[in-house]
DRENVEXGU-379011 format. One record per residue (C-alpha): residue number from 1; z, x negated, y negated; residue in one letter. Coordinates in pm, whole numbers. Each point is the difference from the previous one (the first is absolute). Example, Ala and Ser with C-alpha at 12.3 -4.5 7.8 and 13.67 -1.06 7.14 Angstrom:
<atoms>
1 / 780 / -1230 / 450 / a
2 / -66 / -137 / -344 / s
</atoms>
This chain:
<atoms>
1 / -2031 / -1492 / 1057 / m
2 / -265 / 234 / 122 / t
3 / -149 / 245 / -245 / f
4 / 135 / 318 / 163 / l
5 / -215 / -51 / 308 / q
6 / -290 / 141 / -204 / v
7 / -268 / -114 / 239 / m
8 / 177 / 115 / 316 / a
9 / 126 / 331 / -137 / y
10 / -214 / 88 / -298 / r
11 / -48 / 354 / 127 / k
12 / 376 / 42 / -40 / s
13 / 11 / -135 / -353 / m
14 / 52 / 199 / -319 / n
15 / -312 / 75 / -197 / t
16 / 179 / 165 / -289 / g
17 / 92 / 327 / 170 / n
18 / 380 / 12 / 22 / l
19 / 17 / 308 / 221 / r
20 / 143 / -64 / 346 / p
21 / -239 / -9 / 292 / g
22 / 27 / 184 / 328 / n
23 / 31 / -287 / 245 / r
24 / 314 / -146 / 147 / g
25 / 239 / -36 / 290 / v
26 / 321 / 188 / 72 / p
27 / 319 / -146 / -146 / p
28 / 226 / -212 / 222 / p
29 / 279 / 167 / 188 / r
30 / 337 / 14 / -169 / n
31 / 207 / -315 / 47 / g
32 / -290 / -228 / 93 / d
33 / -44 / -238 / -289 / i
34 / -231 / -248 / 166 / r
35 / -364 / 58 / -99 / p
36 / -227 / 106 / 284 / s
37 / -239 / -258 / 139 / r
38 / -200 / -86 / 307 / n
39 / 153 / -305 / 163 / r
40 / -327 / -84 / 174 / n
41 / -224 / 40 / -300 / s
42 / -163 / -288 / -177 / s
43 / -123 / -22 / -359 / p
44 / -326 / 181 / -54 / r
45 / -294 / -233 / -65 / p
46 / -69 / 184 / -324 / a
47 / 350 / -80 / -124 / i
48 / -22 / -368 / 88 / i
49 / -347 / -21 / -150 / e
50 / 111 / 170 / -317 / s
51 / 287 / -242 / -60 / n
52 / -229 / -281 / -104 / q
53 / -206 / 229 / -221 / v
54 / 293 / 151 / -182 / m
55 / 215 / -308 / -48 / k
56 / -250 / -108 / -264 / s
57 / 31 / 339 / -169 / a
58 / 318 / -83 / -190 / s
59 / 41 / 249 / -283 / q
60 / 242 / -81 / -280 / s
61 / 143 / 287 / -203 / v
62 / -95 / -53 / -363 / s
63 / 198 / 129 / -295 / r
64 / -280 / 239 / -87 / g
65 / -12 / 138 / 354 / e
66 / 369 / 74 / 22 / i
67 / 2 / 153 / -348 / e
68 / -272 / 235 / 124 / h
69 / 225 / 92 / 294 / l
70 / 290 / 66 / -239 / w
71 / -221 / 228 / -208 / d
72 / -104 / 192 / 312 / s
73 / 362 / 48 / 107 / i
74 / 93 / 114 / -348 / r
75 / -281 / 257 / 3 / d
76 / 89 / 144 / 343 / q
77 / 377 / 30 / -57 / t
78 / 80 / 359 / -96 / s
79 / 371 / -49 / -77 / d
80 / 85 / -346 / -137 / p
81 / 373 / 73 / 17 / q
82 / -25 / 67 / 375 / a
83 / -205 / -315 / 53 / g
84 / -314 / -67 / 200 / i
85 / 109 / 220 / 294 / f
86 / 285 / 237 / -86 / g
87 / 263 / 190 / 200 / p
88 / -245 / 219 / 195 / s
89 / -196 / -299 / 134 / s
90 / 15 / -132 / 353 / i
91 / 42 / -347 / -150 / s
92 / 341 / 103 / -137 / w
93 / 87 / 170 / 329 / k
94 / -60 / -318 / 200 / i
95 / 105 / -273 / -240 / n
96 / 331 / 165 / -87 / r
97 / 126 / -69 / 353 / e
98 / 241 / -290 / 50 / s
99 / -153 / -31 / 348 / a
100 / -278 / -199 / -163 / l
101 / 240 / -294 / 15 / f
102 / -70 / -9 / 375 / l
103 / -357 / -107 / -75 / g
104 / 78 / -260 / -267 / a
105 / 29 / -290 / 244 / g
106 / -324 / 93 / 171 / r
107 / -187 / 21 / -331 / a
108 / 138 / -338 / -109 / a
109 / -115 / -168 / 322 / l
110 / -345 / 158 / -10 / l
111 / -40 / -133 / -353 / q
112 / 109 / -348 / 109 / l
113 / -266 / 13 / 271 / a
114 / -260 / -31 / -276 / h
115 / -33 / -369 / -91 / p
116 / -58 / 78 / -368 / w
117 / 315 / 207 / -25 / v
118 / 212 / -251 / 191 / a
119 / -115 / -290 / -217 / a
120 / 52 / 199 / -320 / a
121 / 351 / 107 / 101 / l
122 / 90 / -354 / 99 / d
123 / -121 / -154 / -325 / r
124 / 57 / 275 / -254 / h
125 / 312 / 185 / 114 / s
126 / 357 / -61 / 115 / n
127 / -51 / 167 / 339 / l
128 / 130 / -301 / 194 / r
129 / 334 / -7 / -179 / n
130 / 41 / 366 / -95 / d
131 / -188 / 247 / 222 / p
132 / 204 / 285 / -146 / l
133 / -156 / -69 / -340 / a
134 / -345 / 47 / 152 / r
135 / 112 / 336 / 142 / f
136 / 137 / 105 / -340 / h
137 / -307 / -118 / -189 / n
138 / -238 / 191 / 225 / t
139 / 191 / 328 / -7 / f
140 / 75 / -32 / -372 / r
141 / -370 / 6 / -78 / v
142 / -111 / 247 / 267 / v
143 / 275 / 255 / -62 / f
144 / -62 / -12 / -375 / t
145 / -367 / 71 / 65 / m
146 / 78 / 290 / 236 / i
147 / 301 / 165 / -167 / f
148 / -24 / -114 / -361 / g
149 / -168 / 182 / -285 / t
150 / -367 / -72 / -62 / l
151 / 87 / -254 / -275 / p
152 / 247 / -169 / 237 / q
153 / -254 / -14 / 282 / a
154 / -267 / -149 / -226 / l
155 / 247 / -250 / -147 / a
156 / 102 / -108 / 352 / a
157 / -367 / -46 / 88 / s
158 / -60 / -209 / -313 / r
159 / 305 / -209 / 83 / h
160 / -122 / -58 / 357 / l
161 / -352 / -87 / -111 / y
162 / 122 / -251 / -256 / q
163 / 237 / -156 / 251 / l
164 / -281 / -33 / 253 / h
165 / -231 / -174 / -247 / t
166 / 225 / -307 / 29 / r
167 / -6 / -5 / 380 / i
168 / -288 / -212 / 125 / k
169 / -47 / -328 / 180 / g
170 / -140 / -159 / 316 / e
171 / 109 / 29 / 361 / l
172 / 194 / -314 / 100 / p
173 / -142 / 2 / 354 / e
174 / -254 / 180 / 216 / s
175 / 122 / 338 / 123 / v
176 / -189 / 261 / 203 / a
177 / -353 / 15 / -144 / g
178 / 87 / -188 / -320 / y
179 / -51 / -377 / -36 / p
180 / 247 / -221 / -180 / q
181 / -53 / 16 / -375 / g
182 / -134 / 356 / 0 / s
183 / 81 / 165 / -334 / p
184 / 225 / 303 / -16 / y
185 / 103 / 236 / -278 / e
186 / 224 / 304 / -17 / a
187 / -227 / 217 / -220 / n
188 / -270 / 27 / 266 / e
189 / -108 / 335 / 141 / v
190 / 10 / -93 / 369 / n
191 / 340 / -167 / -19 / a
192 / 139 / 293 / -198 / l
193 / -144 / 244 / 252 / l
194 / 177 / -171 / 290 / w
195 / 337 / 5 / -178 / v
196 / -51 / 367 / -93 / y
197 / -105 / 84 / 358 / a
198 / 310 / -161 / 151 / t
199 / 227 / 202 / -228 / l
200 / -182 / 328 / 65 / l
201 / -26 / -31 / 377 / e
202 / 353 / -135 / 48 / s
203 / 143 / 284 / -210 / a
204 / -159 / 262 / 225 / l
205 / 109 / -177 / 318 / l
206 / 357 / -14 / -130 / a
207 / -11 / 367 / -102 / y
208 / -122 / 106 / 343 / d
209 / 272 / -201 / 172 / s
210 / 283 / 229 / -118 / v
211 / -171 / 319 / -123 / l
212 / -250 / 245 / 153 / p
213 / -342 / -169 / -4 / p
214 / -233 / 95 / -279 / l
215 / -304 / 206 / 92 / s
216 / -346 / -145 / -36 / y
217 / -56 / 215 / -310 / a
218 / 320 / -140 / -155 / e
219 / -108 / -356 / 78 / r
220 / -335 / 67 / -159 / e
221 / 167 / 149 / -308 / a
222 / 239 / -295 / -26 / y
223 / -282 / -249 / 27 / y
224 / -208 / 187 / -258 / t
225 / 292 / 1 / -245 / e
226 / 68 / -367 / 67 / s
227 / -336 / -94 / -148 / k
228 / 159 / 49 / -342 / t
229 / 274 / -246 / 96 / l
230 / -269 / -239 / 120 / a
231 / -165 / 20 / -342 / a
232 / 329 / -106 / -161 / l
233 / -13 / -306 / 229 / f
234 / -347 / -73 / -139 / g
235 / -202 / 129 / 296 / i
236 / -306 / 204 / -104 / p
237 / -84 / 324 / 191 / p
238 / -325 / -147 / 134 / a
239 / 198 / -273 / 179 / a
240 / 206 / 247 / 204 / l
241 / -83 / 163 / 333 / p
242 / -104 / 358 / -63 / v
243 / 264 / 171 / 215 / d
244 / 298 / -52 / 229 / w
245 / -207 / -84 / 309 / s
246 / -197 / -251 / -206 / g
247 / 329 / -151 / -114 / f
248 / 113 / -31 / 363 / e
249 / -333 / -164 / 85 / a
250 / 53 / -248 / -283 / y
251 / 342 / -96 / 137 / n
252 / -136 / -43 / 353 / r
253 / -283 / -214 / -130 / a
254 / 236 / -222 / -195 / m
255 / 219 / -55 / 303 / l
256 / -304 / -88 / 211 / a
257 / -134 / -249 / -253 / s
258 / 73 / -357 / -100 / d
259 / 86 / 122 / -350 / t
260 / 359 / 5 / 124 / l
261 / 178 / -288 / 166 / g
262 / 345 / -153 / 24 / v
263 / 90 / -365 / -46 / n
264 / 330 / -189 / -7 / a
265 / 56 / 89 / -367 / l
266 / -47 / 376 / 37 / s
267 / 193 / 0 / 328 / r
268 / 298 / -172 / -162 / e
269 / -9 / 237 / -297 / m
270 / -15 / 301 / 231 / a
271 / 306 / -111 / 193 / h
272 / 188 / -64 / -323 / r
273 / -79 / 355 / -110 / v
274 / 105 / 155 / 331 / l
275 / 325 / -195 / 9 / h
276 / 81 / 42 / -369 / g
277 / 30 / -374 / -50 / r
278 / 82 / -87 / -356 / g
279 / 133 / 350 / -60 / s
280 / 350 / 143 / 9 / w
281 / -129 / 306 / 188 / v
282 / 14 / -46 / 381 / p
283 / -288 / 142 / 204 / v
284 / 129 / 173 / 314 / p
285 / -147 / -68 / 344 / d
286 / -113 / 361 / 40 / w
287 / -210 / -25 / -317 / y
288 / -175 / -314 / 127 / r
289 / -62 / 176 / 331 / a
290 / -148 / 305 / -176 / l
291 / -222 / -222 / -212 / t
292 / -125 / -190 / 304 / a
293 / -61 / 328 / 183 / a
294 / -221 / 122 / -283 / s
295 / -209 / -317 / -35 / m
296 / -360 / -20 / 122 / p
297 / 3 / -191 / 329 / e
298 / -212 / -286 / -126 / r
299 / 237 / -78 / -287 / l
300 / 307 / 49 / 218 / l
301 / -114 / -310 / 184 / g
302 / -126 / -199 / -298 / e
303 / 328 / 47 / -186 / f
304 / 191 / -90 / 320 / a
305 / 223 / 305 / -33 / l
306 / 255 / 63 / 271 / e
307 / -90 / 321 / 180 / y
308 / 115 / 3 / 358 / g
309 / 179 / 267 / 196 / k
310 / 317 / -41 / -205 / r
311 / -182 / 53 / -330 / e
312 / -205 / 286 / 141 / e
313 / 318 / 180 / 107 / n
314 / 167 / -71 / -335 / a
315 / -297 / 146 / -186 / a
316 / -4 / 308 / 221 / a
317 / 372 / 60 / -52 / r
318 / -36 / -46 / -375 / a
319 / -284 / 253 / -18 / r
320 / 200 / 262 / 188 / v
321 / 314 / -49 / -207 / r
322 / -182 / -11 / -332 / l
323 / -198 / 316 / 78 / a
324 / 325 / 185 / 81 / k
325 / 188 / -122 / -306 / i
326 / -270 / -10 / -264 / y
327 / -82 / 368 / -41 / c
328 / 370 / 82 / -30 / r
329 / 50 / -237 / -291 / a
330 / 61 / 167 / -338 / p
331 / -283 / -20 / -251 / a
332 / 196 / -237 / -223 / v
333 / -7 / -259 / 281 / l
334 / -328 / 90 / 169 / r
335 / -223 / -2 / -309 / f
336 / -54 / -323 / -192 / v
337 / 143 / -49 / -347 / g
338 / -336 / -11 / -184 / p
339 / -86 / 346 / 135 / y
340 / 336 / 134 / -114 / q
341 / -47 / -166 / -339 / e
342 / -338 / 174 / -30 / a
343 / 156 / 334 / 91 / q
344 / 269 / -48 / -264 / a
345 / -268 / -82 / -257 / r
346 / -195 / 318 / 75 / l
347 / 318 / 208 / -18 / l
348 / 105 / -174 / -325 / a
349 / 323 / -120 / 161 / r
350 / 181 / -331 / -23 / r
351 / -43 / -240 / 288 / v
352 / 323 / 4 / 199 / n
353 / 198 / -293 / 138 / a
354 / -117 / 43 / 359 / l
355 / -363 / -13 / -109 / t
356 / 66 / -316 / -201 / l
357 / 162 / -157 / 306 / t
358 / -290 / 99 / 224 / s
359 / -243 / -147 / -254 / n
360 / 188 / -329 / 9 / r
361 / -38 / -10 / 377 / f
362 / -372 / 76 / -6 / w
363 / -110 / -173 / -321 / m
364 / 281 / -237 / -99 / g
365 / 55 / 189 / -327 / q
366 / 145 / 339 / -100 / p
367 / -319 / 162 / -135 / r
368 / -371 / -10 / 64 / m
369 / -208 / -242 / -205 / m
370 / -68 / 97 / -361 / f
371 / 242 / 293 / 17 / a
372 / 142 / 121 / -329 / e
373 / 372 / -2 / 75 / t
374 / 261 / 186 / -198 / e
375 / 175 / -311 / -132 / r
376 / -164 / -313 / 136 / l
377 / -350 / 36 / -140 / g
378 / -314 / -63 / 207 / p
379 / 50 / -154 / 346 / v
380 / -283 / -244 / 42 / v
381 / 87 / -241 / 282 / r
382 / -278 / -74 / 241 / g
383 / -128 / -231 / 270 / g
384 / -227 / 31 / 300 / s
</atoms>
């Protein structure tokens, strides 16, 4: 994994100042969830050159380093009961939307495009036989970090870090720029950054597909806030692009590099995810079409995703229908259960049955991780 394209984009990298910069590009038009790109462009020489330099810059996250990040988060959180963001944050505004489900397939495939992630999921998870469990495990941790109290968010981060310490091994075959036998580990800054980036970018693409596009200032604010979430993943501030345009440049660089690459294993796993194989939940054709429509063109081909005229039309119809229906949905259906659980907590109310049901859909359990329930005691379940 490249080290954040430091050599190619070091002018865009964070030097400790967390204030947003002034550069950027206008947001995509509403309904267009495919990232912009130049079909005729080729990878910049600086990017290709930097790959070899940065692949040797593997940076494991030590216990001491992540404890320092936890201390920093603790110090900067003004209201521990509201959590690391709180109800007035743009992070709550975006991540409360059920529309984020539209980007889940895209994020999963982008993660599988990284050979380290694909090998780790194949050897250390049940993704092949139960893709729904992977969905639940991811959102269980992320939603607890976003909507939980500060102690819940920190406990979820500790849980994730400890789980990741056991995930390491060697690549079974050569993939992209990695030779057979290359070591991988989950608690590594560059690998964590790619997973974090896929979640962040896919969430915004999904949001824009059914809601009025966010302004550049809102994107900048969302990215700035997300650096706290990145720290809970184990990613230090110095490893992150300084602003939203730097983050976009990082994503473009990754897609142009041989850090990513698809082989038979990751391709099979991707198709199992998109077809819900091993799960009782069927994946509709329109969702596969939307996912394919949102994929970067390079990976659309490498994953051998079907995206002809039929799929293009299905995705277009789905976008139109979803945009018409979504904003009319009542809050109890539109906003995810963890957000509603957080609202109940701040209002000192009991969590109602609909919220518990929504939580089961999103996280596979009725409450966020480490929640103090009225009768059941702490809810601790985890996964990744």
